[in-house]
MIDOKE-427142 format. One line per field, with one value per residue (C-alpha): x, y, z. Coordinates in Angstrom, 2 decimals. Layout:
N
east	(X, ...)
north	(Y, ...)
up	(Z, ...)
***
This chain:
423
east	(53.63, 55.47, 53.90, 52.99, 54.51, 57.92, 57.74, 56.24, 59.10, 61.81, 61.43, 64.86, 65.69, 63.41, 64.43, 68.20, 67.10, 65.03, 68.19, 70.43, 67.74, 68.55, 64.77, 64.59, 61.19, 61.62, 59.93, 56.84, 57.80, 56.63, 53.39, 52.77, 53.07, 51.22, 48.18, 47.92, 47.92, 44.94, 43.44, 43.59, 41.96, 38.99, 38.79, 38.34, 35.70, 33.76, 34.48, 33.37, 30.19, 28.78, 29.07, 27.18, 24.01, 24.61, 24.04, 21.26, 19.60, 19.50, 17.81, 15.48, 13.76, 13.75, 12.05, 9.43, 8.86, 8.36, 5.96, 8.06, 7.25, 8.58, 11.88, 12.64, 11.44, 14.44, 16.81, 15.61, 16.27, 20.34, 20.63, 19.71, 22.10, 25.02, 24.23, 24.59, 27.70, 28.82, 28.44, 31.26, 33.80, 32.93, 33.82, 37.36, 38.00, 37.76, 39.58, 42.31, 42.33, 42.74, 45.45, 47.60, 46.68, 48.12, 51.39, 51.81, 52.16, 54.87, 57.41, 59.72, 60.81, 63.33, 66.42, 68.15, 71.07, 72.88, 72.55, 75.42, 75.22, 75.41, 73.46, 74.11, 75.12, 78.77, 78.24, 77.20, 79.02, 80.29, 79.42, 81.18, 82.20, 82.91, 86.51, 85.19, 84.83, 85.16, 87.49, 85.85, 87.19, 88.54, 85.23, 82.63, 79.60, 77.07, 73.71, 71.42, 73.85, 73.96, 70.06, 69.87, 72.66, 70.92, 67.46, 66.55, 64.65, 63.45, 63.51, 62.57, 59.23, 58.28, 58.74, 56.00, 53.68, 54.11, 57.01, 60.43, 61.13, 59.00, 60.99, 59.84, 61.25, 61.38, 62.92, 65.22, 65.36, 61.05, 62.34, 65.64, 63.01, 60.76, 63.71, 64.75, 61.15, 60.59, 64.33, 63.88, 60.31, 61.47, 64.40, 62.37, 59.61, 62.14, 63.05, 60.18, 58.22, 54.40, 54.25, 51.40, 49.90, 48.60, 46.37, 48.54, 46.33, 45.79, 43.41, 44.62, 44.29, 46.76, 49.07, 49.19, 49.66, 53.07, 54.21, 53.95, 51.60, 51.45, 55.38, 55.50, 52.30, 54.53, 56.75, 53.20, 51.00, 47.26, 43.86, 42.03, 38.12, 38.54, 41.17, 43.29, 47.28, 49.88, 51.90, 55.48, 56.37, 54.84, 55.85, 52.50, 49.54, 51.36, 52.11, 48.33, 47.12, 47.51, 46.25, 43.39, 44.77, 45.55, 47.99, 48.71, 52.75, 52.61, 51.89, 54.91, 57.45, 54.89, 57.02, 55.84, 56.87, 55.43, 56.58, 54.95, 55.34, 55.88, 55.13, 57.44, 57.35, 60.94, 59.71, 62.84, 64.93, 66.81, 70.54, 72.96, 72.19, 69.25, 70.10, 68.94, 67.49, 69.26, 66.37, 62.74, 59.19, 57.69, 60.00, 59.35, 60.48, 60.49, 59.77, 59.95, 58.39, 58.55, 56.20, 58.11, 58.17, 59.37, 62.34, 63.85, 63.22, 66.94, 67.96, 65.66, 66.77, 70.34, 69.10, 67.26, 70.52, 72.13, 69.31, 69.65, 73.34, 73.13, 70.71, 73.16, 76.43, 74.37, 73.86, 78.08, 77.13, 80.22, 78.02, 78.87, 76.48, 76.13, 74.62, 72.74, 73.39, 70.76, 70.37, 69.89, 67.47, 63.71, 60.88, 60.17, 62.77, 64.73, 67.81, 68.53, 71.02, 71.36, 72.91, 75.00, 76.19, 79.23, 78.36, 81.63, 80.52, 79.13, 82.42, 79.51, 77.76, 73.59, 71.32, 69.53, 68.44, 67.22, 66.66, 64.77, 63.63, 60.64, 60.32, 56.39, 56.23, 54.07, 52.20, 51.25, 49.38, 47.67, 47.18, 49.32, 49.25, 49.72, 49.08, 51.75, 51.98, 50.57, 47.97, 49.21, 48.74, 51.21, 52.18, 54.49, 57.52, 57.56, 60.62, 61.24, 63.48, 63.79, 64.99, 65.50, 64.76, 65.11, 65.80, 69.81, 69.88, 69.59, 71.78, 74.54, 73.97, 74.46, 77.23, 79.76, 79.02, 79.60, 82.49, 82.91, 80.49, 77.79, 76.39, 77.11, 74.85, 75.06, 74.34, 70.98, 69.79, 70.31, 66.91, 64.62, 66.24, 66.71, 70.24, 73.60, 73.79, 72.23, 73.45)
north	(-29.13, -29.42, -30.44, -28.28, -30.87, -30.33, -26.94, -26.60, -29.99, -27.43, -23.74, -23.08, -25.77, -25.23, -21.78, -22.96, -25.61, -23.25, -20.88, -23.71, -23.47, -19.49, -19.08, -15.51, -15.64, -17.43, -15.16, -17.12, -20.22, -18.11, -16.40, -20.19, -21.27, -18.56, -19.00, -22.66, -21.30, -18.70, -21.65, -23.83, -21.13, -20.32, -24.03, -24.93, -21.70, -23.73, -27.33, -25.55, -23.57, -26.81, -28.61, -26.59, -26.23, -30.09, -30.34, -27.89, -29.49, -32.05, -30.63, -28.92, -32.37, -33.65, -30.60, -30.94, -34.50, -33.64, -30.73, -28.27, -26.21, -22.60, -23.83, -25.53, -21.98, -20.40, -23.14, -22.42, -19.02, -20.24, -22.59, -19.32, -17.16, -20.05, -20.82, -17.30, -16.68, -20.34, -18.88, -15.91, -18.24, -20.68, -17.78, -17.08, -20.59, -21.06, -17.38, -18.38, -22.09, -21.25, -18.52, -21.17, -22.73, -20.51, -19.57, -23.11, -23.77, -21.06, -22.67, -24.75, -28.56, -28.65, -30.06, -33.29, -33.01, -34.05, -31.32, -29.62, -25.63, -23.23, -20.73, -21.62, -24.81, -24.17, -24.98, -28.66, -31.21, -33.89, -37.58, -39.79, -39.34, -36.86, -38.71, -40.17, -37.19, -38.95, -37.43, -36.83, -36.94, -33.98, -32.46, -33.33, -31.21, -30.57, -32.29, -29.97, -30.15, -33.99, -33.77, -32.09, -34.06, -37.36, -35.61, -36.67, -33.78, -30.93, -27.62, -25.27, -27.60, -27.39, -24.13, -23.27, -25.76, -24.62, -22.53, -22.69, -25.53, -28.02, -29.81, -32.50, -35.71, -37.58, -40.69, -42.32, -39.90, -40.81, -44.79, -43.53, -41.96, -44.98, -47.42, -45.37, -44.91, -48.67, -49.44, -47.30, -48.91, -52.54, -51.59, -50.18, -52.67, -55.37, -54.14, -54.42, -51.10, -51.22, -49.22, -46.65, -44.28, -41.56, -38.67, -35.62, -33.19, -32.83, -30.72, -28.26, -30.37, -32.62, -29.75, -29.12, -32.44, -32.63, -28.96, -27.65, -25.34, -22.89, -22.92, -23.51, -22.24, -19.98, -22.57, -24.50, -24.94, -23.65, -24.74, -21.88, -23.38, -26.35, -25.28, -27.79, -27.98, -29.31, -31.99, -30.81, -34.60, -38.28, -37.52, -35.33, -37.68, -40.85, -40.16, -38.80, -42.14, -43.21, -39.67, -40.15, -43.49, -45.52, -48.72, -51.76, -51.75, -54.75, -52.97, -50.78, -49.95, -49.10, -48.50, -47.18, -45.74, -44.11, -42.81, -39.05, -36.49, -33.59, -29.20, -26.63, -23.02, -22.67, -18.63, -16.25, -18.81, -18.32, -17.86, -20.69, -23.04, -23.78, -24.38, -27.58, -29.77, -28.82, -26.89, -27.56, -26.73, -30.53, -33.55, -37.38, -38.87, -41.91, -41.04, -43.54, -43.28, -44.66, -44.80, -46.15, -46.50, -43.48, -45.52, -46.91, -43.40, -42.55, -46.37, -46.19, -42.98, -44.63, -48.15, -45.00, -43.62, -46.50, -47.71, -44.83, -45.04, -48.67, -47.32, -44.71, -46.82, -49.02, -46.48, -46.15, -42.29, -39.88, -39.09, -37.47, -37.71, -34.33, -34.04, -30.45, -27.89, -26.21, -22.73, -25.44, -27.21, -27.35, -26.01, -29.54, -31.50, -32.95, -34.22, -34.43, -35.61, -34.51, -36.96, -35.03, -36.95, -34.85, -33.49, -33.91, -31.53, -28.59, -29.00, -28.94, -30.82, -31.52, -32.86, -35.15, -36.76, -35.78, -38.48, -36.59, -38.10, -35.56, -37.45, -36.30, -33.31, -34.73, -37.37, -34.74, -32.56, -35.91, -37.70, -40.76, -43.13, -46.58, -48.26, -49.90, -53.17, -50.98, -49.72, -46.16, -44.23, -42.67, -40.56, -42.59, -41.16, -40.12, -40.23, -39.93, -39.67, -39.38, -42.81, -41.06, -37.75, -38.10, -34.58, -34.59, -38.47, -38.01, -35.33, -36.24, -40.19, -38.33, -36.15, -38.53, -41.68, -39.56, -41.10, -41.45, -44.15, -42.44, -42.40, -45.34, -46.50, -48.36, -52.31, -52.43, -49.91, -52.08, -55.00, -51.77, -49.74, -52.34, -51.51, -50.85, -46.95, -44.18, -43.97)
up	(-46.54, -43.26, -40.26, -37.65, -34.98, -36.72, -36.33, -32.73, -31.31, -32.61, -33.87, -33.67, -35.56, -38.38, -38.64, -39.22, -41.95, -43.71, -43.83, -45.48, -48.36, -48.08, -47.20, -45.91, -44.27, -41.39, -39.13, -40.91, -38.14, -35.23, -37.26, -37.76, -34.03, -33.32, -35.58, -33.92, -30.72, -31.62, -33.43, -30.94, -28.60, -30.71, -30.71, -26.80, -27.12, -29.49, -28.09, -24.40, -26.02, -28.00, -25.37, -23.21, -25.68, -25.66, -22.16, -21.81, -25.11, -23.05, -19.75, -21.79, -23.03, -19.55, -18.24, -20.73, -19.29, -16.01, -17.00, -15.98, -19.12, -17.56, -16.65, -20.09, -21.74, -19.83, -20.96, -24.43, -23.93, -22.37, -25.53, -28.31, -26.50, -26.74, -30.36, -31.13, -29.68, -31.20, -34.90, -34.56, -32.57, -35.61, -37.83, -35.87, -36.07, -39.43, -40.56, -38.58, -39.44, -42.90, -42.45, -40.42, -44.32, -46.44, -44.10, -43.80, -47.49, -47.95, -46.03, -48.34, -47.13, -44.44, -46.04, -44.59, -42.54, -45.33, -47.57, -47.96, -47.54, -50.37, -52.90, -56.17, -58.54, -57.93, -54.40, -55.00, -54.12, -56.42, -55.31, -58.15, -61.52, -63.70, -64.85, -67.99, -70.54, -74.72, -76.98, -79.85, -83.71, -85.44, -86.82, -84.34, -84.07, -81.33, -81.63, -83.88, -86.13, -86.54, -86.34, -89.72, -91.32, -90.19, -90.65, -87.30, -85.60, -87.23, -84.83, -87.49, -88.22, -84.75, -84.10, -87.18, -85.48, -81.87, -81.58, -80.20, -77.68, -79.57, -81.72, -84.25, -84.20, -87.28, -89.04, -87.06, -84.69, -83.98, -83.92, -81.14, -78.97, -78.85, -78.33, -75.39, -73.96, -74.25, -72.36, -70.28, -68.78, -69.29, -67.04, -64.82, -64.77, -63.94, -61.08, -59.42, -60.76, -61.96, -65.16, -65.78, -68.03, -66.74, -67.93, -68.77, -67.12, -63.78, -61.46, -59.00, -55.73, -58.19, -58.63, -54.79, -53.94, -55.03, -54.41, -57.79, -56.48, -55.12, -55.94, -59.74, -61.20, -63.55, -65.25, -65.72, -68.77, -67.96, -69.48, -68.45, -69.36, -67.27, -64.82, -65.79, -65.64, -68.39, -66.14, -65.80, -64.88, -64.28, -60.48, -60.48, -61.12, -60.20, -57.14, -56.38, -57.26, -53.91, -52.27, -49.34, -49.17, -46.09, -46.90, -44.99, -43.79, -45.56, -48.75, -48.80, -50.83, -53.65, -56.46, -59.70, -62.74, -65.80, -69.51, -70.28, -72.51, -69.98, -70.78, -68.87, -69.93, -68.55, -68.64, -69.09, -70.78, -73.58, -74.88, -75.83, -73.26, -74.46, -78.35, -79.77, -76.95, -73.43, -72.77, -74.53, -73.68, -74.52, -73.94, -73.36, -70.19, -67.73, -64.27, -61.09, -57.62, -54.41, -51.28, -48.65, -44.68, -43.45, -41.54, -45.00, -46.92, -47.14, -47.84, -50.91, -51.94, -52.35, -53.64, -56.51, -57.42, -57.71, -60.17, -62.65, -62.69, -63.85, -66.25, -67.48, -67.31, -69.49, -72.03, -71.56, -71.12, -69.31, -66.07, -62.57, -59.61, -57.70, -54.20, -54.49, -52.06, -50.45, -52.45, -55.59, -54.20, -55.03, -52.51, -51.95, -51.36, -47.99, -50.39, -53.99, -56.02, -59.54, -62.75, -65.54, -68.37, -70.69, -73.83, -75.63, -78.43, -76.26, -73.71, -70.92, -68.00, -69.26, -66.22, -66.86, -64.00, -60.45, -57.54, -54.28, -50.58, -50.19, -46.58, -45.17, -47.32, -50.70, -48.48, -45.87, -48.50, -50.10, -46.71, -47.93, -44.68, -43.48, -40.53, -39.23, -36.59, -33.55, -35.69, -35.36, -38.66, -40.00, -43.48, -46.01, -47.34, -51.14, -53.11, -57.32, -59.79, -63.56, -65.24, -67.34, -69.09, -73.12, -74.40, -73.05, -73.03, -76.83, -77.36, -75.70, -77.51, -80.59, -80.08, -77.59, -80.48, -83.95, -86.03, -89.96, -90.29, -88.15, -84.68, -82.50, -80.59, -76.98, -77.50, -75.13, -77.64, -80.66, -80.42, -79.22, -82.65, -84.54, -85.76, -83.84, -85.30, -86.95, -90.67)
***
């Protein structure tokens, strides 16, 4: 959630930055400022009236002590009249605060000055990579055929048990999943991240904290009786670990990693682009999250990009890094880099990671703060990234490494998988 002072300091700049995200309702900025002015007016009226009540109440005690009962009685009538006046002011103040909050949560995060303009993925900017596409042998096939050939994944069984988009991993396919998860976690832990194993369902407050609500409720699975949401990413529970906390400056940065299954409805997804593992409703992912000093968050963002890049390099997968344009960014992000891996069998780039800086957008909702050396309390900046999401990594590992002898695996996975290839 945007901070009010950011909008008040420079409303025109806020509107210009929102326009970079192709947000049409920039008039909300003026409505929010007007509501804040109204809130301040009611707050002054409430405080002034309450002060008069307190003062008059004190006088009543003094008059009674002097035996001036008649004068004290007049003061009591004055207090009663003031209290009667106070209740409507209190109601107006509460209603205005609610309206102000409801308007504020409709605004997306302001994009960084580094975000390129644009409306669609075609306007994203390739930062580096993309020049090492592999050449496959004749007769190469996509991963869904390889999964069937080597008995790794059963898509039809998943459809029977649950529905489309819920694959069943089996045999060496299940082992490959476990190998990748453990390798990713060990890689992150070696870089100083603390591992967590969070709940897979969260309450409404937690989902609101990271910006899933009210923006993405249609994309999440919802347990109606308990009003819990199945997590779309470990980012949601992990970032909320520090909700309503005040950290010391020396505690920063806080570095966390977690493996979880993730659940996304992906409403409206259909066709050849969702075949196999390209887009599923349940998938495994290892996430990294950092809470950092606001003056260091963009340096940390580049460090996290470098961290994910080295992980992809270790898997020997052809990749490229893309800076998202304003129109392709999420509601909550200030700047996002996507990592895409090339699927040689499908001849297309598949997104496998997003690394984002949210600045104070999430931490303002969650009230995650720190006290600096001068004793001033500030909001921290939050960042996260996939490190990595498994489905498309598995798809590209299978497709790009297929050979007549089987599917070769990159060296770092040999120990975790227990073999150098799938055959």
